[in-house]
VOMI-662581 format. One record per atom (N, C-alpha, C, CB): residue in one letter; x, y, z. Coordinates in steps of 0.001 Angstrom, whole numbers, padded with zeros to 6 digits, always signed. Glycine has a CB too. Example, Ala and Ser with C-alpha at 12.3 -4.5 7.8 and 13.67 -1.06 7.14 Angstrom:
<sites>
A+013190-005690+007800;A+012300-004500+007800;A+013200-003300+007800;A+011308-004473+009046;S+012850-002250+007080;S+013670-001060+007140;S+012900+000030+007870;S+014084-000598+005725;
</sites>
This chain:
<sites>
M-018446-012257-010219;M-018464-013171-009042;M-017034-013512-008698;M-019297-014489-009325;K-016662-013545-007440;K-015376-013978-006984;K-015208-015409-007139;K-015155-013612-005611;A-013938-015859-007234;A-013619-017264-007442;A-014106-018212-006456;A-012251-017425-007518;L-014306-017856-005180;L-014785-018825-004200;L-016159-018321-003574;L-013672-019038-003066;T-016830-017577-004236;T-018171-017146-003821;T-019140-018407-003591;T-018772-016165-004939;G-019726-018424-002455;G-020586-019583-002088;G-019886-020844-001720;G-021474-019893-003183;K-018608-020927-001702;K-017828-022108-001257;K-017610-022014+000212;K-016467-022218-001991;T-017739-023164+000828;T-017547-023124+002310;T-016256-023962+002650;T-018868-023724+003094;I-015419-023263+003456;I-014099-023907+003775;I-014016-023995+005319;I-012831-023053+003159;F-013751-025327+005734;F-013570-025575+007156;F-012022-025623+007435;F-014304-026945+007594;I-011559-024705+008248;I-010107-024593+008524;I-009818-024877+009986;I-009578-023185+008148;T-009031-025846+010349;T-008644-026081+011786;T-007399-025236+012059;T-008352-027654+012094;G-007393-024904+013436;G-006227-024029+013816;G-006230-022738+013123;G-004922-024701+013527;A-007422-022049+012997;A-007535-020980+012138;A-007578-019614+012951;A-008767-021186+011274;S-007268-019699+014210;S-007419-018538+015062;S-006130-017643+014882;S-007635-018986+016593;R-005087-018092+014318;R-003913-017306+014086;R-002951-017881+013003;R-003193-017161+015374;G-001848-017255+012739;G-000863-017888+011821;G-001294-018224+010476;G-000385-019068+012379;I-000885-019359+010018;I-001133-019847+008589;I-002664-020009+008422;I-000359-021287+008279;G-003318-020683+009403;G-004758-020946+009319;G-005566-019664+009130;G-005231-021669+010571;R-005203-018626+009928;R-005835-017165+009800;R-005582-016793+008387;R-005155-015998+010843;E-004446-016821+007905;E-004089-016237+006672;E-004829-016866+005480;E-002628-016346+006496;I-004936-018243+005588;I-005726-018904+004592;I-007213-018467+004631;I-005608-020397+004778;A-007728-018286+005830;A-009091-017980+005993;A-009320-016566+005360;A-009494-018045+007512;L-008427-015604+005564;L-008616-014280+005067;L-008435-014217+003551;L-007669-013342+005752;R-007434-015033+002984;R-007239-015071+001555;R-008504-015627+000873;R-005997-015923+001203;C-009107-016672+001424;C-010177-017290+000857;C-011541-016414+001064;C-010262-018696+001460;A-011600-015727+002110;A-012686-014693+002467;A-012667-013651+001380;A-012442-013985+003928;N-011505-013142+001051;N-011256-012121+000124;N-011788-012435-001278;N-009824-011862+000086;A-011792-013830-001488;A-012337-014447-002729;A-013869-014820-002687;A-011533-015716-003025;G-014410-014408-001537;G-015858-014631-001424;G-016302-015804-000649;G-016417-014748-002712;A-015373-016670+000020;A-015707-017834+000640;A-016387-017665+002012;A-014538-018608+000743;N-017271-018670+002413;N-017669-018812+003741;N-016557-019584+004507;N-019032-019513+003810;I-016292-019235+005692;I-015162-019817+006406;I-015689-020318+007821;I-013965-018725+006556;V-015484-021640+008035;V-015702-022170+009365;V-014351-022138+010149;V-016288-023635+009283;I-014223-021187+011038;I-013079-021012+011842;I-013095-021961+013048;I-012988-019588+012276;A-012315-023054+012938;A-012399-024135+013868;A-011044-024212+014611;A-012753-025477+013138;A-011104-023659+015967;A-009956-023664+016794;A-010197-023736+018208;A-009205-022566+016550;K-009179-023984+019078;K-009388-023978+020485;K-009450-022548+021058;K-008303-024767+021149;S-008896-021574+020373;S-008698-020286+021035;S-009953-019432+020940;S-007507-019544+020421;D-010823-019497+021886;D-012041-018716+021898;D-011966-017550+022901;D-013222-019615+022225;K-010881-017493+023596;K-010685-016340+024558;K-009295-015839+024404;K-010940-016752+026065;P-009011-014549+024640;P-007721-013875+024388;P-006632-014620+025145;P-007766-012360+024822;H-005405-014617+024645;H-004387-015301+025279;H-003300-014161+025723;H-003798-016443+024288;P-002614-014268+026784;P-001773-013204+027206;P-000621-012934+026211;P-001235-013516+028568;K-000186-013909+025541;K+000974-013815+024721;K+000655-013894+023164;K+001928-014924+025132;L-000451-014656+022785;L-000636-014989+021486;L-001883-014222+020961;L-000749-016480+021358;A-001806-013413+019964;A-002826-012606+019375;A-003757-013473+018592;A-002236-011534+018510;G-005063-013186+018749;G-006098-013810+017831;G-006943-014726+018538;G-005481-014548+016683;T-008227-014801+018174;T-009086-015849+018696;T-009942-016225+017532;T-009938-015398+019957;I-010883-017227+017623;I-011694-017624+016558;I-012695-016374+016268;I-012457-019010+016934;H-012984-015552+017321;H-013923-014495+017116;H-013223-013335+016366;H-014510-014028+018471;T-011990-012995+016737;T-011306-011867+015988;T-011147-012232+014619;T-009946-011505+016553;V-010802-013531+014283;V-010640-013968+012848;V-012014-013887+012181;V-010043-015471+012736;A-013098-014255+012798;A-014379-014214+012191;A-014700-012730+011807;A-015448-014819+013154;E-014386-011701+012650;E-014629-010410+012223;E-013756-009940+011010;E-014442-009542+013359;E-012475-010387+011037;E-011691-010170+009933;E-012140-010769+008540;E-010441-010649+010276;V-012629-011951+008680;V-013279-012729+007577;V-014350-011836+006861;V-013968-014071+008162;V-015230-011379+007829;V-016389-010500+007335;V-015828-009241+006581;V-017327-010011+008598;Q-014824-008566+007295;Q-014214-007397+006734;Q-013614-007623+005385;Q-013199-006894+007634;Q-013165-008810+005097;Q-012529-009214+003823;Q-013658-009643+002702;Q-011500-010465+004130;G-014895-009697+003156;G-015950-009878+002259;G-016620-011294+002233;G-015449-009550+000963;G-016089-012063+003200;G-016623-013467+003361;G-017695-013551+004418;G-015490-014446+003731;Q-018170-014812+004639;Q-018980-014995+005832;Q-018209-015996+006781;Q-020453-015541+005442;A-018602-015873+008046;A-017822-016600+009003;A-018638-017243+010085;A-016837-015718+009599;L-018164-018415+010475;L-018758-019209+011639;L-017584-019550+012527;L-019550-020579+011158;A-017566-019002+013765;A-016543-019370+014674;A-016949-020483+015598;A-016133-018212+015443;V-016258-021491+015629;V-016662-022735+016396;V-015375-023168+017184;V-017210-023969+015372;R-015573-023351+018528;R-014403-023758+019323;R-014255-025388+019062;R-014636-023355+020991;V-013157-025762+018638;V-012999-027133+018249;V-011511-027548+018705;V-013256-027307+016631;D-011428-028685+019474;D-010206-029305+019688;D-010206-030572+018806;D-009988-029599+021188;V-009292-030636+017856;V-009353-031777+016846;V-009139-033072+017469;V-008326-031621+015747;R-008718-033098+018721;R-008606-034380+019488;R-009883-034896+019858;R-007806-034235+020712;D-010940-034162+019794;D-012396-034553+020243;D-013174-034817+019007;D-013153-033379+021120;E-013396-036127+018746;E-014131-036445+017541;E-015556-035898+017549;E-014161-037926+017349;E-016220-035861+018641;E-017564-035383+018729;E-017574-033788+018428;E-018157-035738+020188;Q-016742-033131+018924;Q-016518-031626+018676;Q-016316-031374+017254;Q-015289-031063+019449;V-015473-032311+016546;V-015198-032048+014985;V-016467-032238+014320;V-014081-033057+014294;R-017139-033427+014603;R-018327-033762+013816;R-019474-032721+014062;R-018811-035211+014182;S-019610-032251+015192;S-020591-031247+015549;S-020231-029892+014776;S-020609-031043+017154;A-019051-029588+014772;A-018649-028331+014053;A-018853-028382+012583;A-017212-028019+014302;M-018632-029574+011970;M-018887-029835+010652;M-020374-029648+010377;M-018413-031184+010306;E-021188-030287+011163;E-022644-030246+010983;E-023172-028859+011060;E-023333-031093+012003;E-022586-028109+012061;E-023093-026786+012250;E-022686-025820+011031;E-022555-026240+013614;G-021508-026058+010512;G-020987-025441+009291;G-021962-025670+008083;G-019568-026027+008970;V-022322-026924+007879;V-023100-027325+006802;V-024579-026733+006903;V-023090-028847+006749;R-025052-026744+008157;R-026378-026088+008346;R-026313-024660+008096;R-026915-026302+009716;R-025282-024053+008551;R-025166-022577+008393;R-025004-022140+006867;R-023914-022063+009239;F-024173-022868+006188;F-023817-022380+004906;F-024305-023285+003694;F-022330-022231+004881;G-024977-024455+004062;G-025645-025301+003085;G-024701-026319+002467;G-026260-024454+002004;G-023508-026555+002891;G-022601-027512+002349;G-021231-027282+002810;G-022642-027504+000908;L-020279-028112+002201;L-018889-028039+002531;L-018057-028338+001271;L-018553-029017+003677;D-017135-027470+001022;D-016314-027590-000291;D-014891-027984-000080;D-016300-026256-001062;A-014388-027617+001137;A-013039-027848+001434;A-012707-027915+002823;A-012278-026910+000861;L-011615-028750+003233;L-011138-028974+004561;L-009666-028591+004553;L-011369-030449+005022;I-009256-027743+005412;I-007835-027420+005611;I-007438-027911+006867;I-007537-025977+005527;N-006555-029064+006872;N-006025-029682+008036;N-004828-028811+008464;N-005626-031183+007764;N-004990-027828+009214;N-003887-026920+009615;N-003504-027016+011075;N-004262-025504+009318;A-004333-027457+011862;A-004001-027595+013343;A-002819-028609+013489;A-005315-028117+014206;S-001922-028118+014301;S-000696-028995+014506;S-000014-028715+015818;S+000335-028791+013365;A+000615-029704+016450;A+001467-029509+017580;A+002940-029651+017166;A+001108-030496+018682;I+003837-028944+017805;I+005299-029003+017490;I+005997-029345+018672;I+005856-027715+016938;H+007169-030143+018525;H+008042-030440+019556;H+009291-030935+018909;H+007455-031421+020526;L+010258-029979+018968;L+011594-030328+018264;L+012505-030850+019097;L+012243-029222+017634;Q+012428-032196+019575;Q+013344-032868+020416;Q+013510-034333+019856;Q+012837-032838+021913;N+014574-035063+020269;N+014839-036393+019800;N+014022-037260+020630;N+016310-036773+019851;L+013922-038549+020356;L+013053-039530+021050;L+013436-039704+022446;L+013079-040855+020383;Q+014817-039716+022826;Q+015211-039920+024145;Q+014771-038795+025070;Q+016648-040094+024188;N+014652-037613+024586;N+014241-036384+025410;N+012746-036010+025234;N+015121-035128+024993;T+011989-036957+024750;T+010433-036692+024615;T+009765-037667+025542;T+009843-036908+023050;K+008886-037063+026351;K+008173-037928+027217;K+006961-038506+026579;K+007810-037231+028424;T+006503-039686+026943;T+005417-040369+026208;T+004270-039450+026066;T+004971-041656+026904;N+003974-038732+027102;N+002652-038006+026976;N+002790-036874+025950;N+002177-037406+028388;R+004053-036325+025776;R+004240-035368+024705;R+004163-036001+023291;R+005572-034686+024887;F+004601-037216+023161;F+004456-037929+021854;F+002889-038216+021650;F+005354-039355+021850;D+002231-038479+022715;D+000766-038841+022563;D+000080-037508+022080;D+000085-039415+024019;L+000529-036462+022581;L-000137-035167+022088;L+000144-034866+020645;L+000335-033954+022917;L+001427-035083+020252;L+001775-034877+018915;L+000945-035788+017935;L+003248-035111+018772;H+000887-037003+018329;H-000007-037979+017508;H-001398-037661+017484;H+000071-039359+018010;S-002005-037221+018655;S-003418-037004+018664;S-003726-035808+017921;S-003953-036913+020017;V-002953-034791+017921;V-003373-033574+017203;V-002864-033665+015674;V-002765-032246+017960;N-001728-034135+015473;N-001146-034175+014068;N-001782-035340+013254;N+000463-034364+014119;T-001460-036515+013610;T-001910-037630+012861;T-003436-037955+013029;T-001089-038797+013252;R-003795-038119+014281;R-005242-038521+014554;R-006124-037390+014165;R-005498-038892+016079;G-005677-036205+014519;G-006617-035045+014205;G-006847-034970+012640;G-005982-033613+014758;T-005933-035169+011853;T-006001-035238+010500;T-006979-036399+009975;T-004615-035399+010008;F-006852-037481+010547;F-007723-038615+010330;F-009159-038223+010582;F-007325-039781+011217;V-009367-037803+011900;V-010771-037443+012411;V-011327-036389+011529;V-010769-036921+013923;C-010669-035345+011253;C-011299-034237+010430;C-011603-034731+009002;C-010334-032962+010357;S-010702-035350+008483;S-011004-035833+007044;S-012031-036729+006961;S-009893-036470+006402;Q-012147-037728+007857;Q-013312-038750+007877;Q-014617-038010+008024;Q-013172-039815+009088;A-014641-036968+008907;A-015897-036277+009190;A-016322-035461+007954;A-015748-035350+010444;A-015345-034917+007225;A-015724-034020+006167;A-016125-034787+004782;A-014527-033038+005936;I-015654-036029+004606;I-015824-036751+003345;I-017316-036782+002899;I-015278-038197+003494;P-018269-037109+003791;P-019693-037262+003346;P-020216-035899+002679;P-020632-037667+004631;Y-019701-034841+003323;Y-020212-033506+002766;Y-019491-033137+001568;Y-020081-032357+003768;L-018191-033424+001521;L-017361-033072+000290;L-017842-033880-000959;L-015793-033384+000557;R-018355-034980-000775;R-018815-035693-001875;R-019871-034987-002607;R-019262-036960-001476;K-020600-034068-002063;K-021680-033309-002608;K-021162-032095-003230;K-022685-032979-001589;S-019872-031650-003087;S-019365-030478-003603;S-019080-030533-005157;S-018154-030158-002845;E-019129-029501-005884;E-018721-029555-007353;E-017270-029561-007467;E-019274-028368-008171;N-016458-029154-006428;N-015058-029078-006705;N-014355-029218-005230;N-014685-027641-007513;A-014414-030491-004716;A-013957-030658-003279;A-012492-030765-003152;A-014567-031889-002645;H-012010-030270-002017;H-010517-030285-001720;H-010331-030609-000152;H-009812-028787-002119;I-009269-031434+000016;I-008689-031563+001361;I-007222-031106+001237;I-008805-033074+001927;I-006829-030178+001991;I-005430-029726+002057;I-004861-029959+003420;I-005312-028255+001697;T-003805-030636+003520;T-003235-030989+004888;T-001818-030282+004884;T-003113-032703+005140;L-001557-029477+005976;L-000250-028811+006097;L+000823-029765+006648;L-000368-027573+007010;S+001365-030429+005785;S+002410-031474+006096;S+003473-031494+005040;S+001783-032893+006209;P+004732-031985+005377;P+005772-031913+004432;P+005900-033067+003517;P+006968-031734+005095;P+006677-032886+002465;P+007009-033923+001617;P+007879-034936+002418;P+007713-033381+000372;I+007748-036157+002257;I+008477-037151+003011;I+009898-037259+002618;I+007847-038449+002873;N+010785-036897+003461;N+012225-036843+003216;N+012926-037813+004192;N+012772-035368+003387;F+013474-038885+003594;F+014133-039911+004409;F+015604-039643+004713;F+014020-041221+003724;G+016077-038343+004516;G+017406-038064+004757;G+017673-038224+006264;G+017749-036688+004248;T+018782-038796+006581;T+019082-039065+008007;T+019309-037763+008760;T+020331-039980+008148;H+019622-036697+008116;H+019743-035406+008821;H+018336-034858+009316;H+020426-034357+007856;W+017287-035382+008778;W+015992-035006+009247;W+015359-036111+010250;W+015077-034780+008000;L+015678-037402+009906;L+015149-038428+010781;L+015842-038396+012183;L+015329-039815+010116;G+017077-038023+012237;G+017674-038120+013534;G+017302-037088+014648;G+019057-038064+013330;P+017131-035881+014352;P+016903-034928+015449;P+015559-034901+016044;P+017188-033619+015008;Y+014507-035090+015231;Y+013204-034783+015704;Y+012210-035849+015428;Y+012757-033548+015134;I+012660-037155+015446;I+011737-038282+015002;I+010338-038189+015645;I+012366-039680+015369;P+010095-037912+016979;P+008661-037901+017442;P+007788-037010+016580;P+008564-037422+018911;Y+008183-035752+016347;Y+007414-034764+015530;Y+007474-035202+014116;Y+007967-033303+015670;T+008631-035714+013625;T+008731-036023+012206;T+007799-037274+011909;T+010273-036311+011802;T+007665-038119+012732;T+006816-039305+012558;T+005345-038885+012357;T+006948-040256+013791;T+004944-037866+013144;T+003465-037525+013087;T+003183-036613+011900;T+002983-036812+014426;K+004227-035879+011607;K+004041-034975+010371;K+004053-035834+008994;K+005273-033839+010326;Y+004987-036765+009046;Y+004963-037601+007794;Y+003690-038473+007817;Y+006285-038534+007677;S+003208-038844+008877;S+001967-039629+008980;S+000773-038854+008314;S+001650-039940+010506;M+000775-037576+008647;M-000257-036706+008095;M-000153-036680+006426;M-000063-035189+008752;T+001132-036723+006045;T+001271-036828+004601;T+000932-038073+004046;T+002548-036545+004202;L+001257-039249+004697;L+000921-040538+004187;L-000602-040694+004171;L+001588-041635+005020;L-001289-040171+005185;L-002692-040263+005287;L-003332-039517+004069;L-003164-039685+006649;S-002688-038303+003762;S-003264-037476+002583;S-003059-038134+001248;S-002607-036060+002515;L-001811-038642+001059;L-001520-039262-000287;L-002247-040469-000491;L-000089-039565-000474;G-002542-041229+000656;G-003403-042493+000502;G-004871-042127+000240;G-003325-043409+001820;L-005322-040992+000982;L-006665-040657+000801;L-006992-040064-000591;L-007042-039733+001851;A-005947-039531-001246;A-006138-039025-002624;A-006468-040177-003473;A-004892-038284-003173;E-005985-041418-003260;E-006292-042501-004072;E-007648-043114-003587;E-005138-043513-004050;E-007863-043165-002298;E-009095-043666-001831;E-010391-042872-002392;E-009042-043626-000314;L-010139-041573-002487;L-011253-040693-002953;L-011176-040268-004435;L-011282-039441-002102;R-010383-040877-005182;R-010139-040507-006614;R-011522-040699-007407;R-008922-041460-007269;A-012124-041802-007037;A-013438-042069-007748;A-014431-041088-007289;A-013983-043513-007495;D-014387-040535-006157;D-015340-039458-005626;D-014992-038079-006158;D-015309-039403-004053;E-013857-037969-006844;E-013376-036725-007378;E-013182-035701-006254;E-014341-036196-008437;I-012617-036204-005200;I-012283-035200-004005;I-010775-035101-004110;I-012778-035754-002407;A-010262-033876-004407;A-008781-033681-004503;A-008163-033667-003074;A-008437-032310-005272;V-007120-034353-002882;V-006388-034390-001581;V-004958-034079-001841;V-006515-035775-000864;N-004422-033085-001270;N-003008-032670-001355;N-002419-032200-000079;N-002856-031608-002337;T-000963-032246-000016;T-000345-031638+001173;T+000206-030350+000762;T+000746-032520+001802;L+000468-029409+001705;L+001080-028132+001281;L+002064-027714+002519;L-000129-026946+000953;W+003250-027414+002048;W+004269-027102+002953;W+005137-025907+002560;W+005080-028262+003128;P+005574-025016+003445;P+006411-023813+002975;P+007757-024270+002661;P+006505-022666+004044;R+008400-023630+001697;R+009826-023768+001349;R+010643-023094+002409;R+010142-023165-000047;T+010214-022056+003055;T+010970-021204+004112;T+010177-021339+005316;T+011147-019628+003728;I+010817-020958+006446;I+010261-020813+007703;I+009152-019717+007548;I+011360-020461+008762;I+008027-019885+008261;I+007006-018911+008217;I+006831-018152+009513;I+005764-019544+007844;A+006735-016915+009557;A+006628-016136+010774;A+005370-016340+011486;A+006779-014736+010496;T+005398-017244+012400;T+004189-017567+013257;T+004625-017556+014767;T+003557-019038+012852;A+003535-017618+015522;A+003772-017765+017028;A+004543-019018+017372;A+002419-017801+017803;A+004358-020116+016619;A+005153-021331+016878;A+006592-021106+016686;A+004725-022448+016006;V+006988-020312+015712;V+008372-020027+015576;V+008889-019104+016618;V+008633-019481+014276;E+008212-018128+017016;E+008564-017219+018031;E+008648-017794+019391;E+007659-016161+018035;F+007833-018639+019750;F+007793-019110+021143;F+008277-020476+021235;F+006427-019034+021720;A+008137-021400+020174;A+008623-022756+020427;A+009846-023143+019740;A+007639-023692+020085;I+010355-022261+018827;I+011618-022559+018100;I+012619-021411+018475;I+011372-022648+016465;D+012582-020356+017729;D+013672-019308+017985;D+013158-018008+017321;D+015169-019762+017349;A+012896-017061+018220;A+012342-015794+017760;A+013313-015089+016683;A+012108-014847+019027;E+014448-015378+016791;E+015507-014797+015875;E+015199-015157+014383;E+016973-015357+016279;L+014570-016324+014231;L+014298-016866+012889;L+013211-015958+012204;L+013804-018405+012985;L+012438-015187+012906;L+011477-014396+012331;L+012022-013438+011347;L+010770-013731+013324;K+013278-012965+011552;K+013973-012063+010664;K+014149-012683+009219;K+015352-011709+011284;A+014261-013978+009254;A+014621-014755+007993;A+013421-015548+007531;A+015848-015746+008237;S+012230-015181+007872;S+011098-015857+007569;S+010221-015133+006503;S+010382-016083+008796;R+009255-015881+005947;R+008232-015228+005127;R+006936-015095+005907;R+007991-016012+003826;T+006118-014202+005581;T+004869-014010+006145;T+003817-015177+005739;T+004389-012628+005718;P+002859-015420+006652;P+001893-016493+006266;P+001138-016302+004925;P+000871-016621+007351;A+001302-014989+004455;A+000529-014675+003222;A+000894-015663+002091;A+000810-013191+002754;I+002048-016158+002011;I+002504-016972+000784;I+001807-018298+000951;I+004167-017171+000680;M+001461-018812+002176;M+000675-019968+002311;M-000831-019821+001935;M+000800-020413+003673;G-001337-018479+002260;G-002708-018232+001865;G-002763-018175+000400;G-003259-016964+002471;D-001850-017676-000283;D-001886-017561-001728;D-001767-018988-002336;D-000727-016611-002242;A-000918-019809-001766;A-000741-021175-002257;A-002084-022019-002043;A+000498-021857-001495;A-002578-021825-000966;A-003816-022634-000606;A-004919-022176-001562;A-004278-022420+000967;Y-004976-020910-001840;Y-006055-020358-002754;Y-005872-020927-004153;Y-006013-018761-002817;E-004602-021114-004646;E-004327-021646-005929;E-004793-023110-006029;E-002855-021521-006224;I-004569-023822-004969;I-005040-025232-004848;I-006481-025370-004984;I-004650-025819-003561;L-007176-024513-004176;L-008630-024464-004081;L-009379-024025-005400;L-008988-023515-002964;T-008567-023210-006179;T-009268-022756-007343;T-008761-023502-008584;T-009107-021245-007503;S-008087-024570-008393;S-007675-025482-009437;S-008867-026101-010100;S-006773-026548-008889;E-008684-026316-011409;E-009752-027114-012123;E-010057-028422-011663;E-009436-027275-013450;K-011252-028845-011435;K-011673-030096-010890;K-010976-031235-011452;K-013061-030276-011063;G-010303-032120-010753;G-009555-033101-011197;G-008203-033004-011678;G-010161-033572-012003;S-007734-031755-011599;S-006362-031443-012195;S-005222-031524-011258;S-006341-030075-012768;L-005578-031627-009958;L-004493-031521-008897;L-004797-032404-007679;L-004333-030026-008415;S-004309-033554-007566;S-004592-034393-006397;S-003472-035377-006165;S-005915-035140-006567;G-003232-035745-004905;G-002239-036765-004617;G-000826-036245-004699;G-002401-037910-005550;Q-000547-034961-004426;Q+000681-034360-004525;Q+001160-033685-003162;Q+000603-033380-005635;S+002498-033695-002956;S+003020-032961-001850;S+003599-031706-002429;S+004060-033773-001042;L+002908-030597-002231;L+003136-029280-002822;L+004015-028347-001899;L+001760-028611-003107;I+004793-027719-002540;I+005678-026617-001802;I+005084-025228-002279;I+007405-026734-002223;D+004936-024387-001298;D+004294-023058-001675;D+004971-022248-002779;D+004240-022180-000465;E+006289-022092-002691;E+006976-021279-003729;E+006998-021900-005071;E+008366-021005-003334;E+007018-023279-005131;E+007181-023984-006426;E+005760-023966-007013;E+007788-025523-006263;L+004802-024188-006300;L+003334-024004-006797;L+003051-022680-007296;L+002324-024269-005707;L+003415-021689-006619;L+003122-020251-006996;L+003962-019873-008206;L+003433-019248-005789;R+005114-020365-008384;R+006015-020014-009623;R+005361-020708-010818;R+007625-020538-009450;A+004854-021904-010552;A+004152-022659-011672;A+002896-021907-012119;A+003744-024131-011208;R+002279-021218-011238;R+001090-020489-011435;R+001289-019080-011913;R+000349-020482-010228;G+002556-018735-012165;G+002851-017380-012758;G+003364-016284-011785;G+001593-016858-013404;Y+003320-016613-010443;Y+003818-015574-009443;Y+005378-015410-009577;Y+003433-016020-007905;T+005692-014056-009544;T+007112-013731-009749;T+007647-012859-008676;T+007321-013065-011065;D+006983-012163-007972;D+007392-011257-006873;D+007309-011940-005503;D+006509-009994-006870;F+008363-012496-005016;F+008455-013191-003755;F+008955-012376-002651;F+009283-014335-003881;D+009554-011260-002905;D+010078-010320-001985;D+009032-009781-001065;D+010726-009236-002696;R+007719-009647-001563;R+006728-009133-000894;R+006336-010074+000300;R+005651-008868-001820;Y+006701-011287+000289;Y+006353-012262+001332;Y+007472-012154+002472;Y+006265-013786+000693;K+008462-011425+002316;K+009565-011361+003340;K+008959-010744+004642;K+010839-010459+002798;N+009191-011443+005735;N+008795-010808+007044;N+009638-009562+007415;N+008928-011850+008186;D+010858-009595+006999;D+011763-008572+007097;D+012254-008165+005744;D+012841-008951+007964;P+011900-007087+005182;P+012256-006742+003850;P+013799-006633+003640;P+011583-005451+003495;A+014443-006385+004712;A+015907-006241+004577;A+016677-007564+004507;A+016433-005442+005733;C+015972-008584+004746;C+016636-009954+004900;C+017108-010365+003464;C+015575-011108+005547;E+018317-010824+003409;E+018851-011233+002106;E+018883-012750+001969;E+020256-010662+001903;E+018925-013486+003052;E+018879-014988+003027;E+017811-015562+003823;E+020135-015568+003500;L+016814-016149+003332;L+015742-016835+004119;L+016056-018124+004618;L+014570-016984+003366;C+015557-018497+005703;C+015762-019784+006305;C+014861-020885+005736;C+015552-019671+007761;I+015523-021891+005201;I+014710-022920+004631;I+014070-023823+005619;I+015486-023696+003729;D+012813-024285+005423;D+012042-024950+006389;D+012540-026362+006610;D+010624-024944+005992;L+011942-026874+007672;L+012289-028400+008001;L+011838-029169+006830;L+011541-029002+009378;Y+012707-030259+006610;Y+012405-031353+005626;Y+012599-030969+004101;Y+010936-031802+005834;I+013096-029732+003914;I+013241-029196+002586;I+014800-029218+002218;I+012612-027702+002519;D+015048-029996+001194;D+016431-029961+000595;D+016277-029720-000931;D+017248-031356+000882;E+017347-029284-001557;E+017299-028947-002974;E+016987-030050-003740;E+018501-028395-003457;N+017311-031314-003285;N+017036-032517-004088;N+015832-033252-003614;N+018207-033442-004073;N+014994-032590-002799;N+013752-033093-002221;N+012636-032175-002360;N+013918-033399-000825;K+012138-031904-003567;K+011124-030884-003773;K+009801-031544-003986;K+011469-029981-004951;G+008826-030797-003635;G+007362-031231-003810;G+007105-031195-005214;G+006311-030325-003055;E+005809-031657-005634;E+005367-031732-006999;E+004401-030497-007112;E+004650-033181-007352;S+004515-029826-008208;S+003600-028742-008472;S+003144-028749-009770;S+004148-027500-008211;L+001824-028472-010106;L+001261-028370-011370;L+000716-026928-011549;L+000185-029435-011550;
</sites>
């Protein structure tokens, strides 16, 4: 039996990028995947929809349910959770992956853009977590993983992107606080963040396509999420985890295989990561 056989995992923003990779990694381990994202129709620039990922999940050996979900819509979220539970009989993990990005300072950010960041990042994490908890309480080894960074109060991070930073740090605060709130329920809650830039559409179209050469593939985040989800019950909660550090602690040694460009000699370190600001890994 595979490690995640019979387990049901609800992943937001799973139609492409990191969310898709986590879905495929977990499907390969036998999981049922609820693919919850807005992308239900092909996009002229962005590859992937909830339906194409569902097909890939089945090819990897898992079962799939594709549901169109905007995490800003509480009713859509709750309805999708209910549908997933009806289809697969329960819920074992929530991956808060959906996120909006905007790398500008406060003075150059319109209020409606900040409202979008807040509603997707902070509020979306709140809504999805709250909706999942009643089902997760019934799981034998429940997890919530939120893709947000360790909180780094270095001024070189606070200055440039404070609207985005505020909402991403809020995701982390919600998660770390929720780990304590749910400790008695034995629901593990952690955050996960990449040490390096990950090659995704967000980097290509919202940041700088040149960074793709110095990035890692989303596969490293898929492996890191898998390691969290297969951790022994009660052994890992309330931590801000970094993908590479977690994987090294779990015995991984070959990180060249994650390079987006095998010829790259120097990878680009991700936002909020400094050598003296590392996440905790067990």
